[in-house]
PQR file with spaces between the fields and no chain letter, atoms N, CA, C, O and H, PARSE charges and radii, in Angstrom:
ATOM       1  N    MET     1      60.201   60.434  -65.821 -0.4000 1.5000
ATOM       2  CA   MET     1      59.764   59.513  -66.816 -0.0000 2.0000
ATOM       3  C    MET     1      58.761   60.012  -67.636  0.5500 1.7000
ATOM       4  O    MET     1      57.925   60.853  -67.306 -0.5500 1.4000
ATOM       5  N    TYR     2      58.870   59.470  -68.710 -0.4000 1.5000
ATOM       6  CA   TYR     2      58.311   59.858  -69.959 -0.0000 2.0000
ATOM       7  C    TYR     2      57.768   58.685  -70.865  0.5500 1.7000
ATOM       8  O    TYR     2      58.388   57.622  -70.903 -0.5500 1.4000
ATOM       9  H    TYR     2      59.549   58.786  -68.978  0.4000 1.0000
ATOM      10  N    ALA     3      56.524   58.886  -71.651 -0.4000 1.5000
ATOM      11  CA   ALA     3      56.031   57.794  -72.625 -0.0000 2.0000
ATOM      12  C    ALA     3      57.271   57.533  -73.360  0.5500 1.7000
ATOM      13  O    ALA     3      57.900   58.519  -73.746 -0.5500 1.4000
ATOM      14  H    ALA     3      56.020   59.749  -71.620  0.4000 1.0000
ATOM      15  N    GLY     4      57.727   56.353  -73.619 -0.4000 1.5000
ATOM      16  CA   GLY     4      58.873   55.916  -74.320 -0.0000 2.0000
ATOM      17  C    GLY     4      60.073   55.548  -73.634  0.5500 1.7000
ATOM      18  O    GLY     4      61.003   54.934  -74.156 -0.5500 1.4000
ATOM      19  H    GLY     4      57.216   55.552  -73.306  0.4000 1.0000
ATOM      20  N    ASP     5      60.018   56.008  -72.249 -0.4000 1.5000
ATOM      21  CA   ASP     5      61.153   55.584  -71.222 -0.0000 2.0000
ATOM      22  C    ASP     5      60.938   54.056  -71.184  0.5500 1.7000
ATOM      23  O    ASP     5      59.772   53.662  -71.173 -0.5500 1.4000
ATOM      24  H    ASP     5      59.262   56.507  -71.824  0.4000 1.0000
ATOM      25  N    TYR     6      62.051   53.055  -71.160 -0.4000 1.5000
ATOM      26  CA   TYR     6      62.135   51.889  -70.528 -0.0000 2.0000
ATOM      27  C    TYR     6      62.537   51.669  -69.249  0.5500 1.7000
ATOM      28  O    TYR     6      63.638   52.080  -68.883 -0.5500 1.4000
ATOM      29  H    TYR     6      62.999   53.375  -71.169  0.4000 1.0000
ATOM      30  N    ILE     7      61.777   51.055  -68.482 -0.4000 1.5000
ATOM      31  CA   ILE     7      62.449   50.579  -67.026 -0.0000 2.0000
ATOM      32  C    ILE     7      62.649   49.276  -66.690  0.5500 1.7000
ATOM      33  O    ILE     7      62.160   48.435  -67.445 -0.5500 1.4000
ATOM      34  H    ILE     7      60.882   50.721  -68.780  0.4000 1.0000
ATOM      35  N    GLU     8      63.192   48.950  -65.831 -0.4000 1.5000
ATOM      36  CA   GLU     8      63.473   47.533  -65.262 -0.0000 2.0000
ATOM      37  C    GLU     8      63.016   47.512  -63.918  0.5500 1.7000
ATOM      38  O    GLU     8      63.495   48.446  -63.275 -0.5500 1.4000
ATOM      39  H    GLU     8      63.589   49.633  -65.218  0.4000 1.0000
ATOM      40  N    ALA     9      62.354   46.870  -63.350 -0.4000 1.5000
ATOM      41  CA   ALA     9      61.820   46.478  -61.869 -0.0000 2.0000
ATOM      42  C    ALA     9      62.213   45.220  -61.358  0.5500 1.7000
ATOM      43  O    ALA     9      62.193   44.219  -62.074 -0.5500 1.4000
ATOM      44  H    ALA     9      61.964   46.112  -63.873  0.4000 1.0000
ATOM      45  N    VAL    10      62.623   45.186  -59.994 -0.4000 1.5000
ATOM      46  CA   VAL    10      63.044   44.156  -59.348 -0.0000 2.0000
ATOM      47  C    VAL    10      62.193   44.227  -58.082  0.5500 1.7000
ATOM      48  O    VAL    10      61.866   45.291  -57.557 -0.5500 1.4000
ATOM      49  H    VAL    10      62.639   45.999  -59.412  0.4000 1.0000
ATOM      50  N    ALA    11      61.847   42.981  -57.616 -0.4000 1.5000
ATOM      51  CA   ALA    11      61.137   42.726  -56.289 -0.0000 2.0000
ATOM      52  C    ALA    11      62.042   41.877  -55.361  0.5500 1.7000
ATOM      53  O    ALA    11      62.818   41.071  -55.875 -0.5500 1.4000
ATOM      54  H    ALA    11      62.112   42.116  -58.042  0.4000 1.0000
ATOM      55  N    ARG    12      61.982   42.014  -54.106 -0.4000 1.5000
ATOM      56  CA   ARG    12      62.632   40.833  -53.398 -0.0000 2.0000
ATOM      57  C    ARG    12      61.963   40.830  -52.139  0.5500 1.7000
ATOM      58  O    ARG    12      61.682   41.858  -51.522 -0.5500 1.4000
ATOM      59  H    ARG    12      61.352   42.669  -53.688  0.4000 1.0000
ATOM      60  N    LEU    13      61.687   39.575  -51.732 -0.4000 1.5000
ATOM      61  CA   LEU    13      61.122   39.256  -50.448 -0.0000 2.0000
ATOM      62  C    LEU    13      62.043   39.357  -49.279  0.5500 1.7000
ATOM      63  O    LEU    13      63.036   38.638  -49.178 -0.5500 1.4000
ATOM      64  H    LEU    13      61.914   38.741  -52.234  0.4000 1.0000
ATOM      65  N    VAL    14      61.742   40.157  -48.495 -0.4000 1.5000
ATOM      66  CA   VAL    14      62.950   40.845  -47.259 -0.0000 2.0000
ATOM      67  C    VAL    14      62.368   39.876  -46.178  0.5500 1.7000
ATOM      68  O    VAL    14      63.181   39.055  -45.753 -0.5500 1.4000
ATOM      69  H    VAL    14      60.935   40.742  -48.577  0.4000 1.0000
ATOM      70  N    ARG    15      61.130   39.826  -45.667 -0.4000 1.5000
ATOM      71  CA   ARG    15      60.909   39.028  -44.556 -0.0000 2.0000
ATOM      72  C    ARG    15      59.647   38.320  -44.760  0.5500 1.7000
ATOM      73  O    ARG    15      58.787   38.900  -45.423 -0.5500 1.4000
ATOM      74  H    ARG    15      60.470   40.493  -46.012  0.4000 1.0000
ATOM      75  N    ARG    16      59.426   37.263  -44.336 -0.4000 1.5000
ATOM      76  CA   ARG    16      58.153   36.456  -44.263 -0.0000 2.0000
ATOM      77  C    ARG    16      57.794   35.812  -42.897  0.5500 1.7000
ATOM      78  O    ARG    16      58.528   35.006  -42.325 -0.5500 1.4000
ATOM      79  H    ARG    16      60.124   36.792  -43.797  0.4000 1.0000
ATOM      80  N    SER    17      56.718   36.199  -42.475 -0.4000 1.5000
ATOM      81  CA   SER    17      56.291   35.754  -41.220 -0.0000 2.0000
ATOM      82  C    SER    17      55.218   34.696  -41.514  0.5500 1.7000
ATOM      83  O    SER    17      55.103   34.163  -42.617 -0.5500 1.4000
ATOM      84  H    SER    17      56.122   36.854  -42.939  0.4000 1.0000
ATOM      85  N    ARG    18      54.356   34.399  -40.339 -0.4000 1.5000
ATOM      86  CA   ARG    18      53.295   33.488  -40.445 -0.0000 2.0000
ATOM      87  C    ARG    18      52.152   34.162  -41.441  0.5500 1.7000
ATOM      88  O    ARG    18      51.592   33.514  -42.325 -0.5500 1.4000
ATOM      89  H    ARG    18      54.449   34.833  -39.442  0.4000 1.0000
ATOM      90  N    LEU    19      51.940   35.303  -41.214 -0.4000 1.5000
ATOM      91  CA   LEU    19      50.730   35.900  -42.097 -0.0000 2.0000
ATOM      92  C    LEU    19      51.148   37.352  -42.803  0.5500 1.7000
ATOM      93  O    LEU    19      50.291   38.154  -43.178 -0.5500 1.4000
ATOM      94  H    LEU    19      52.395   35.829  -40.496  0.4000 1.0000
ATOM      95  N    ARG    20      52.657   37.593  -42.940 -0.4000 1.5000
ATOM      96  CA   ARG    20      52.878   38.769  -43.515 -0.0000 2.0000
ATOM      97  C    ARG    20      54.195   38.488  -44.214  0.5500 1.7000
ATOM      98  O    ARG    20      55.130   37.765  -43.871 -0.5500 1.4000
ATOM      99  H    ARG    20      53.352   36.942  -42.635  0.4000 1.0000
ATOM     100  N    ARG    21      54.003   39.328  -45.394 -0.4000 1.5000
ATOM     101  CA   ARG    21      55.236   39.148  -46.499 -0.0000 2.0000
ATOM     102  C    ARG    21      55.741   40.685  -46.491  0.5500 1.7000
ATOM     103  O    ARG    21      54.918   41.596  -46.585 -0.5500 1.4000
ATOM     104  H    ARG    21      53.243   39.916  -45.673  0.4000 1.0000
ATOM     105  N    ILE    22      56.847   40.883  -46.398 -0.4000 1.5000
ATOM     106  CA   ILE    22      57.455   42.122  -46.633 -0.0000 2.0000
ATOM     107  C    ILE    22      58.467   42.043  -47.845  0.5500 1.7000
ATOM     108  O    ILE    22      59.331   41.170  -47.933 -0.5500 1.4000
ATOM     109  H    ILE    22      57.515   40.143  -46.322  0.4000 1.0000
ATOM     110  N    VAL    23      58.248   43.142  -48.854 -0.4000 1.5000
ATOM     111  CA   VAL    23      58.761   43.053  -50.271 -0.0000 2.0000
ATOM     112  C    VAL    23      59.183   44.494  -50.485  0.5500 1.7000
ATOM     113  O    VAL    23      58.485   45.494  -50.316 -0.5500 1.4000
ATOM     114  H    VAL    23      57.546   43.851  -48.783  0.4000 1.0000
ATOM     115  N    GLU    24      60.618   44.422  -50.941 -0.4000 1.5000
ATOM     116  CA   GLU    24      61.149   45.928  -51.257 -0.0000 2.0000
ATOM     117  C    GLU    24      61.204   45.759  -52.930  0.5500 1.7000
ATOM     118  O    GLU    24      61.768   44.797  -53.451 -0.5500 1.4000
ATOM     119  H    GLU    24      61.185   43.611  -51.078  0.4000 1.0000
ATOM     120  N    PHE    25      60.631   46.680  -53.599 -0.4000 1.5000
ATOM     121  CA   PHE    25      60.713   47.024  -54.928 -0.0000 2.0000
ATOM     122  C    PHE    25      61.648   48.100  -55.534  0.5500 1.7000
ATOM     123  O    PHE    25      61.711   49.131  -54.864 -0.5500 1.4000
ATOM     124  H    PHE    25      60.173   47.462  -53.176  0.4000 1.0000
ATOM     125  N    GLU    26      62.217   48.074  -56.408 -0.4000 1.5000
ATOM     126  CA   GLU    26      62.942   49.245  -57.303 -0.0000 2.0000
ATOM     127  C    GLU    26      62.859   48.823  -58.691  0.5500 1.7000
ATOM     128  O    GLU    26      62.957   47.732  -59.252 -0.5500 1.4000
ATOM     129  H    GLU    26      62.166   47.237  -56.952  0.4000 1.0000
ATOM     130  N    ALA    27      62.583   50.376  -59.192 -0.4000 1.5000
ATOM     131  CA   ALA    27      62.437   50.490  -60.673 -0.0000 2.0000
ATOM     132  C    ALA    27      63.482   51.382  -61.177  0.5500 1.7000
ATOM     133  O    ALA    27      63.743   52.458  -60.641 -0.5500 1.4000
ATOM     134  H    ALA    27      62.503   51.263  -58.736  0.4000 1.0000
ATOM     135  N    HIS    28      64.114   50.898  -62.278 -0.4000 1.5000
ATOM     136  CA   HIS    28      65.213   51.965  -62.726 -0.0000 2.0000
ATOM     137  C    HIS    28      65.036   52.025  -64.020  0.5500 1.7000
ATOM     138  O    HIS    28      64.707   51.033  -64.670 -0.5500 1.4000
ATOM     139  H    HIS    28      63.902   50.023  -62.714  0.4000 1.0000
ATOM     140  N    LYS    29      65.276   53.441  -64.654 -0.4000 1.5000
ATOM     141  CA   LYS    29      65.191   53.540  -66.020 -0.0000 2.0000
ATOM     142  C    LYS    29      66.330   53.341  -66.534  0.5500 1.7000
ATOM     143  O    LYS    29      67.334   53.822  -66.010 -0.5500 1.4000
ATOM     144  H    LYS    29      65.544   54.247  -64.126  0.4000 1.0000
ATOM     145  N    VAL    30      66.397   52.448  -67.878 -0.4000 1.5000
ATOM     146  CA   VAL    30      67.520   51.958  -68.552 -0.0000 2.0000
ATOM     147  C    VAL    30      67.468   52.608  -69.817  0.5500 1.7000
ATOM     148  O    VAL    30      68.545   52.788  -70.385 -0.5500 1.4000
ATOM     149  H    VAL    30      65.581   52.058  -68.304  0.4000 1.0000
ATOM     150  N    ILE    31      66.466   52.977  -70.341 -0.4000 1.5000
ATOM     151  CA   ILE    31      66.501   53.550  -72.069 -0.0000 2.0000
ATOM     152  C    ILE    31      65.765   54.694  -71.997  0.5500 1.7000
ATOM     153  O    ILE    31      64.601   54.476  -71.662 -0.5500 1.4000
ATOM     154  H    ILE    31      65.591   52.830  -69.880  0.4000 1.0000
ATOM     155  N    SER    32      66.044   55.876  -72.201 -0.4000 1.5000
ATOM     156  CA   SER    32      65.445   57.089  -72.360 -0.0000 2.0000
ATOM     157  C    SER    32      64.916   57.606  -73.855  0.5500 1.7000
ATOM     158  O    SER    32      65.623   57.645  -74.862 -0.5500 1.4000
ATOM     159  H    SER    32      66.990   56.052  -72.473  0.4000 1.0000
ATOM     160  N    ALA    33      63.657   57.955  -73.783 -0.4000 1.5000
ATOM     161  CA   ALA    33      63.055   58.138  -75.298 -0.0000 2.0000
ATOM     162  C    ALA    33      63.754   59.621  -75.664  0.5500 1.7000
ATOM     163  O    ALA    33      63.880   60.476  -74.787 -0.5500 1.4000
ATOM     164  H    ALA    33      63.082   57.923  -72.966  0.4000 1.0000
ATOM     165  N    ARG    34      64.125   59.806  -76.821 -0.4000 1.5000
ATOM     166  CA   ARG    34      64.962   61.167  -77.358 -0.0000 2.0000
ATOM     167  C    ARG    34      63.923   61.635  -78.623  0.5500 1.7000
ATOM     168  O    ARG    34      64.113   61.429  -79.822 -0.5500 1.4000
ATOM     169  H    ARG    34      64.024   59.112  -77.533  0.4000 1.0000
ATOM     170  N    TYR    35      62.783   62.319  -78.002 -0.4000 1.5000
ATOM     171  CA   TYR    35      61.904   62.677  -79.185 -0.0000 2.0000
ATOM     172  C    TYR    35      62.348   63.958  -79.823  0.5500 1.7000
ATOM     173  O    TYR    35      61.645   64.582  -80.618 -0.5500 1.4000
ATOM     174  H    TYR    35      62.629   62.487  -77.028  0.4000 1.0000
ATOM     175  N    ASP    36      63.677   64.364  -79.400 -0.4000 1.5000
ATOM     176  CA   ASP    36      64.280   65.834  -79.856 -0.0000 2.0000
ATOM     177  C    ASP    36      64.926   65.064  -81.255  0.5500 1.7000
ATOM     178  O    ASP    36      65.020   65.715  -82.296 -0.5500 1.4000
ATOM     179  H    ASP    36      64.248   63.857  -78.754  0.4000 1.0000
ATOM     180  N    LEU    37      65.298   63.841  -81.202 -0.4000 1.5000
ATOM     181  CA   LEU    37      65.938   63.422  -82.442 -0.0000 2.0000
ATOM     182  C    LEU    37      65.002   62.719  -83.229  0.5500 1.7000
ATOM     183  O    LEU    37      65.452   62.458  -84.344 -0.5500 1.4000
ATOM     184  H    LEU    37      65.222   63.313  -80.356  0.4000 1.0000
ATOM     185  N    GLY    38      63.612   62.241  -82.985 -0.4000 1.5000
ATOM     186  CA   GLY    38      63.082   61.609  -83.823 -0.0000 2.0000
ATOM     187  C    GLY    38      61.667   60.977  -83.155  0.5500 1.7000
ATOM     188  O    GLY    38      61.657   61.068  -81.928 -0.5500 1.4000
ATOM     189  H    GLY    38      63.246   62.452  -82.079  0.4000 1.0000
ATOM     190  N    PRO    39      60.836   60.542  -83.568 -0.5600 1.5000
ATOM     191  CA   PRO    39      59.585   60.232  -83.014  0.2800 2.0000
ATOM     192  C    PRO    39      60.047   58.548  -82.328  0.5500 1.7000
ATOM     193  O    PRO    39      59.610   58.100  -81.268 -0.5500 1.4000
ATOM     194  N    SER    40      60.918   57.914  -83.163 -0.4000 1.5000
ATOM     195  CA   SER    40      61.115   56.476  -82.316 -0.0000 2.0000
ATOM     196  C    SER    40      62.595   56.447  -81.747  0.5500 1.7000
ATOM     197  O    SER    40      63.025   55.346  -81.402 -0.5500 1.4000
ATOM     198  H    SER    40      61.273   58.278  -84.024  0.4000 1.0000
ATOM     199  N    ALA    41      63.398   57.540  -81.620 -0.4000 1.5000
ATOM     200  CA   ALA    41      64.650   57.465  -80.942 -0.0000 2.0000
ATOM     201  C    ALA    41      64.561   57.167  -79.789  0.5500 1.7000
ATOM     202  O    ALA    41      63.526   57.313  -79.138 -0.5500 1.4000
ATOM     203  H    ALA    41      63.049   58.434  -81.900  0.4000 1.0000
ATOM     204  N    ALA    42      65.665   56.683  -79.326 -0.4000 1.5000
ATOM     205  CA   ALA    42      66.078   56.334  -77.888 -0.0000 2.0000
ATOM     206  C    ALA    42      67.523   56.320  -77.476  0.5500 1.7000
ATOM     207  O    ALA    42      68.420   56.123  -78.296 -0.5500 1.4000
ATOM     208  H    ALA    42      66.506   56.564  -79.854  0.4000 1.0000
ATOM     209  N    GLN    43      67.745   56.537  -76.155 -0.4000 1.5000
ATOM     210  CA   GLN    43      69.271   56.133  -75.982 -0.0000 2.0000
ATOM     211  C    GLN    43      69.415   55.397  -74.785  0.5500 1.7000
ATOM     212  O    GLN    43      68.738   55.643  -73.787 -0.5500 1.4000
ATOM     213  H    GLN    43      67.016   56.696  -75.489  0.4000 1.0000
ATOM     214  N    ILE    44      70.365   54.404  -74.846 -0.4000 1.5000
ATOM     215  CA   ILE    44      70.571   53.632  -73.577 -0.0000 2.0000
ATOM     216  C    ILE    44      71.459   54.456  -72.622  0.5500 1.7000
ATOM     217  O    ILE    44      72.502   55.062  -72.866 -0.5500 1.4000
ATOM     218  H    ILE    44      70.915   54.204  -75.657  0.4000 1.0000
ATOM     219  N    LEU    45      70.901   54.346  -71.689 -0.4000 1.5000
ATOM     220  CA   LEU    45      71.781   55.243  -70.561 -0.0000 2.0000
ATOM     221  C    LEU    45      72.996   54.335  -70.080  0.5500 1.7000
ATOM     222  O    LEU    45      72.939   53.109  -69.985 -0.5500 1.4000
ATOM     223  H    LEU    45      70.053   53.854  -71.491  0.4000 1.0000
ATOM     224  N    SER    46      73.992   55.046  -69.819 -0.4000 1.5000
ATOM     225  CA   SER    46      75.533   54.411  -69.321 -0.0000 2.0000
ATOM     226  C    SER    46      75.302   53.704  -68.190  0.5500 1.7000
ATOM     227  O    SER    46      75.792   52.609  -67.914 -0.5500 1.4000
ATOM     228  H    SER    46      74.038   56.042  -69.896  0.4000 1.0000
ATOM     229  N    GLU    47      74.253   54.599  -67.279 -0.4000 1.5000
ATOM     230  CA   GLU    47      74.014   53.981  -65.605 -0.0000 2.0000
ATOM     231  C    GLU    47      72.531   54.052  -65.409  0.5500 1.7000
ATOM     232  O    GLU    47      71.946   55.118  -65.603 -0.5500 1.4000
ATOM     233  H    GLU    47      73.855   55.489  -67.503  0.4000 1.0000
ATOM     234  N    PRO    48      71.821   52.853  -64.991 -0.5600 1.5000
ATOM     235  CA   PRO    48      70.604   53.006  -64.857  0.2800 2.0000
ATOM     236  C    PRO    48      70.173   54.031  -63.742  0.5500 1.7000
ATOM     237  O    PRO    48      70.900   54.146  -62.755 -0.5500 1.4000
ATOM     238  N    THR    49      69.132   54.712  -63.843 -0.4000 1.5000
ATOM     239  CA   THR    49      68.863   55.956  -63.129 -0.0000 2.0000
ATOM     240  C    THR    49      67.696   55.363  -62.302  0.5500 1.7000
ATOM     241  O    THR    49      66.724   54.984  -62.955 -0.5500 1.4000
ATOM     242  H    THR    49      68.541   54.619  -64.645  0.4000 1.0000
ATOM     243  N    LEU    50      67.653   55.219  -60.822 -0.4000 1.5000
ATOM     244  CA   LEU    50      66.719   55.116  -59.981 -0.0000 2.0000
ATOM     245  C    LEU    50      65.431   55.515  -60.117  0.5500 1.7000
ATOM     246  O    LEU    50      65.511   56.695  -59.774 -0.5500 1.4000
ATOM     247  H    LEU    50      68.443   55.527  -60.291  0.4000 1.0000
ATOM     248  N    ALA    51      64.210   55.298  -60.413 -0.4000 1.5000
ATOM     249  CA   ALA    51      62.913   55.887  -60.851 -0.0000 2.0000
ATOM     250  C    ALA    51      62.158   55.769  -59.621  0.5500 1.7000
ATOM     251  O    ALA    51      61.558   56.787  -59.276 -0.5500 1.4000
ATOM     252  H    ALA    51      64.144   54.340  -60.692  0.4000 1.0000
ATOM     253  N    CYS    52      62.065   54.801  -58.929 -0.4000 1.5000
ATOM     254  CA   CYS    52      61.178   54.383  -57.605 -0.0000 2.0000
ATOM     255  C    CYS    52      61.756   53.310  -56.978  0.5500 1.7000
ATOM     256  O    CYS    52      62.427   52.391  -57.449 -0.5500 1.4000
ATOM     257  H    CYS    52      62.552   53.974  -59.209  0.4000 1.0000
ATOM     258  N    ARG    53      61.270   53.641  -55.401 -0.4000 1.5000
ATOM     259  CA   ARG    53      62.064   52.417  -54.565 -0.0000 2.0000
ATOM     260  C    ARG    53      60.577   52.533  -53.670  0.5500 1.7000
ATOM     261  O    ARG    53      59.920   53.566  -53.543 -0.5500 1.4000
ATOM     262  H    ARG    53      60.725   54.387  -55.019  0.4000 1.0000
ATOM     263  N    ALA    54      60.290   51.374  -53.174 -0.4000 1.5000
ATOM     264  CA   ALA    54      59.147   51.249  -52.374 -0.0000 2.0000
ATOM     265  C    ALA    54      59.248   49.691  -51.716  0.5500 1.7000
ATOM     266  O    ALA    54      59.747   48.674  -52.196 -0.5500 1.4000
ATOM     267  H    ALA    54      60.824   50.535  -53.278  0.4000 1.0000
ATOM     268  N    VAL    55      58.580   49.917  -50.442 -0.4000 1.5000
ATOM     269  CA   VAL    55      58.420   48.645  -49.714 -0.0000 2.0000
ATOM     270  C    VAL    55      56.963   48.553  -49.235  0.5500 1.7000
ATOM     271  O    VAL    55      56.261   49.440  -48.751 -0.5500 1.4000
ATOM     272  H    VAL    55      58.175   50.744  -50.052  0.4000 1.0000
ATOM     273  N    ASP    56      56.652   47.141  -49.511 -0.4000 1.5000
ATOM     274  CA   ASP    56      55.093   46.659  -49.345 -0.0000 2.0000
ATOM     275  C    ASP    56      55.097   45.682  -48.097  0.5500 1.7000
ATOM     276  O    ASP    56      56.037   44.929  -47.841 -0.5500 1.4000
ATOM     277  H    ASP    56      57.222   46.420  -49.904  0.4000 1.0000
ATOM     278  N    THR    57      53.914   45.784  -47.338 -0.4000 1.5000
ATOM     279  CA   THR    57      53.545   44.767  -46.469 -0.0000 2.0000
ATOM     280  C    THR    57      52.326   44.162  -47.111  0.5500 1.7000
ATOM     281  O    THR    57      51.403   44.867  -47.520 -0.5500 1.4000
ATOM     282  H    THR    57      53.150   46.395  -47.546  0.4000 1.0000
ATOM     283  N    THR    58      52.331   42.799  -47.199 -0.4000 1.5000
ATOM     284  CA   THR    58      51.046   42.237  -47.603 -0.0000 2.0000
ATOM     285  C    THR    58      50.704   41.403  -46.507  0.5500 1.7000
ATOM     286  O    THR    58      51.603   40.657  -46.119 -0.5500 1.4000
ATOM     287  H    THR    58      53.081   42.226  -46.867  0.4000 1.0000
ATOM     288  N    VAL    59      49.551   41.352  -45.885 -0.4000 1.5000
ATOM     289  CA   VAL    59      48.775   40.449  -45.026 -0.0000 2.0000
ATOM     290  C    VAL    59      48.168   39.272  -45.864  0.5500 1.7000
ATOM     291  O    VAL    59      47.427   39.493  -46.822 -0.5500 1.4000
ATOM     292  H    VAL    59      48.821   41.958  -46.201  0.4000 1.0000
ATOM     293  N    VAL    60      48.516   38.014  -45.459 -0.4000 1.5000
ATOM     294  CA   VAL    60      47.725   36.865  -45.772 -0.0000 2.0000
ATOM     295  C    VAL    60      46.602   36.550  -44.836  0.5500 1.7000
ATOM     296  O    VAL    60      46.601   36.611  -43.606 -0.5500 1.4000
ATOM     297  H    VAL    60      49.117   37.835  -44.681  0.4000 1.0000
ATOM     298  N    PRO    61      45.506   36.150  -45.778 -0.5600 1.5000
ATOM     299  CA   PRO    61      44.352   35.944  -44.587  0.2800 2.0000
ATOM     300  C    PRO    61      44.499   34.404  -44.178  0.5500 1.7000
ATOM     301  O    PRO    61      44.877   33.575  -45.007 -0.5500 1.4000
ATOM     302  N    VAL    62      44.233   34.118  -43.075 -0.4000 1.5000
ATOM     303  CA   VAL    62      44.520   32.904  -42.283 -0.0000 2.0000
ATOM     304  C    VAL    62      43.890   31.731  -43.465  0.5500 1.7000
ATOM     305  O    VAL    62      44.499   30.743  -43.873 -0.5500 1.4000
ATOM     306  H    VAL    62      43.926   34.791  -42.403  0.4000 1.0000
ATOM     307  N    SER    63      42.891   32.048  -43.749 -0.4000 1.5000
ATOM     308  CA   SER    63      42.229   30.727  -44.696 -0.0000 2.0000
ATOM     309  C    SER    63      42.970   30.423  -45.951  0.5500 1.7000
ATOM     310  O    SER    63      42.688   29.422  -46.608 -0.5500 1.4000
ATOM     311  H    SER    63      42.396   32.851  -43.418  0.4000 1.0000
ATOM     312  N    SER    64      44.142   31.458  -46.394 -0.4000 1.5000
ATOM     313  CA   SER    64      44.814   31.372  -47.527 -0.0000 2.0000
ATOM     314  C    SER    64      46.086   30.933  -47.149  0.5500 1.7000
ATOM     315  O    SER    64      46.933   30.616  -47.984 -0.5500 1.4000
ATOM     316  H    SER    64      44.371   32.272  -45.860  0.4000 1.0000
ATOM     317  N    ALA    65      46.280   30.892  -45.894 -0.4000 1.5000
ATOM     318  CA   ALA    65      48.001   30.476  -45.482 -0.0000 2.0000
ATOM     319  C    ALA    65      47.972   29.020  -45.753  0.5500 1.7000
ATOM     320  O    ALA    65      46.958   28.323  -45.786 -0.5500 1.4000
ATOM     321  H    ALA    65      45.592   31.149  -45.215  0.4000 1.0000
ATOM     322  N    ARG    66      49.266   28.613  -45.956 -0.4000 1.5000
ATOM     323  CA   ARG    66      49.605   27.366  -46.129 -0.0000 2.0000
ATOM     324  C    ARG    66      49.451   26.408  -45.055  0.5500 1.7000
ATOM     325  O    ARG    66      49.242   26.965  -43.978 -0.5500 1.4000
ATOM     326  H    ARG    66      50.089   29.179  -45.930  0.4000 1.0000
ATOM     327  N    ALA    67      49.489   25.109  -45.004 -0.4000 1.5000
ATOM     328  CA   ALA    67      48.832   24.225  -44.231 -0.0000 2.0000
ATOM     329  C    ALA    67      49.712   24.263  -42.918  0.5500 1.7000
ATOM     330  O    ALA    67      49.096   24.344  -41.856 -0.5500 1.4000
ATOM     331  H    ALA    67      49.659   24.656  -45.879  0.4000 1.0000
ATOM     332  N    THR    68      51.075   24.214  -42.887 -0.4000 1.5000
ATOM     333  CA   THR    68      52.018   24.295  -41.845 -0.0000 2.0000
ATOM     334  C    THR    68      51.924   25.851  -40.979  0.5500 1.7000
ATOM     335  O    THR    68      52.055   25.996  -39.763 -0.5500 1.4000
ATOM     336  H    THR    68      51.576   24.149  -43.750  0.4000 1.0000
ATOM     337  N    GLU    69      51.669   26.888  -41.963 -0.4000 1.5000
ATOM     338  CA   GLU    69      51.679   28.136  -41.405 -0.0000 2.0000
ATOM     339  C    GLU    69      50.166   28.227  -40.715  0.5500 1.7000
ATOM     340  O    GLU    69      50.002   28.911  -39.705 -0.5500 1.4000
ATOM     341  H    GLU    69      51.563   26.771  -42.950  0.4000 1.0000
ATOM     342  N    LEU    70      49.266   27.622  -41.220 -0.4000 1.5000
ATOM     343  CA   LEU    70      47.836   27.440  -40.602 -0.0000 2.0000
ATOM     344  C    LEU    70      47.954   26.727  -38.997  0.5500 1.7000
ATOM     345  O    LEU    70      47.338   27.110  -38.003 -0.5500 1.4000
ATOM     346  H    LEU    70      49.399   27.066  -42.041  0.4000 1.0000
ATOM     347  N    ALA    71      48.792   25.750  -39.066 -0.4000 1.5000
ATOM     348  CA   ALA    71      48.825   24.869  -37.990 -0.0000 2.0000
ATOM     349  C    ALA    71      49.386   25.829  -36.985  0.5500 1.7000
ATOM     350  O    ALA    71      48.797   25.998  -35.918 -0.5500 1.4000
ATOM     351  H    ALA    71      49.293   25.438  -39.873  0.4000 1.0000
ATOM     352  N    ASP    72      50.364   26.393  -37.237 -0.4000 1.5000
ATOM     353  CA   ASP    72      51.366   27.385  -36.486 -0.0000 2.0000
ATOM     354  C    ASP    72      50.201   28.737  -35.865  0.5500 1.7000
ATOM     355  O    ASP    72      50.232   29.224  -34.735 -0.5500 1.4000
ATOM     356  H    ASP    72      50.843   26.256  -38.105  0.4000 1.0000
ATOM     357  N    ALA    73      49.507   29.003  -36.678 -0.4000 1.5000
ATOM     358  CA   ALA    73      48.727   30.133  -36.183 -0.0000 2.0000
ATOM     359  C    ALA    73      47.471   29.834  -35.331  0.5500 1.7000
ATOM     360  O    ALA    73      46.856   30.698  -34.706 -0.5500 1.4000
ATOM     361  H    ALA    73      49.482   28.607  -37.596  0.4000 1.0000
ATOM     362  N    LEU    74      47.116   28.356  -35.376 -0.4000 1.5000
ATOM     363  CA   LEU    74      46.003   28.091  -34.566 -0.0000 2.0000
ATOM     364  C    LEU    74      46.615   27.482  -33.312  0.5500 1.7000
ATOM     365  O    LEU    74      45.775   27.023  -32.538 -0.5500 1.4000
ATOM     366  H    LEU    74      47.615   27.654  -35.884  0.4000 1.0000
ATOM     367  N    ARG    75      48.060   27.356  -32.884 -0.4000 1.5000
ATOM     368  CA   ARG    75      48.226   27.017  -31.640 -0.0000 2.0000
ATOM     369  C    ARG    75      48.406   27.970  -30.841  0.5500 1.7000
ATOM     370  O    ARG    75      48.572   27.747  -29.642 -0.5500 1.4000
ATOM     371  H    ARG    75      48.742   27.729  -33.513  0.4000 1.0000
């Protein structure tokens, strides 16, 4: 990845429990900067290139959970 490259990022909620959310992220480079051709030149890639993949687990505080989830948590 270089300055001037263009990426597209996607996030997908994979799993949701009472107080946790599991999210998968992917970023693909779709346009590459071509400084060798000029300061503002770019090339659209024929196939997007995977730049990054990640999985995140977020914990939601009980006080921020929705009413139905909060009721389940207190049972």
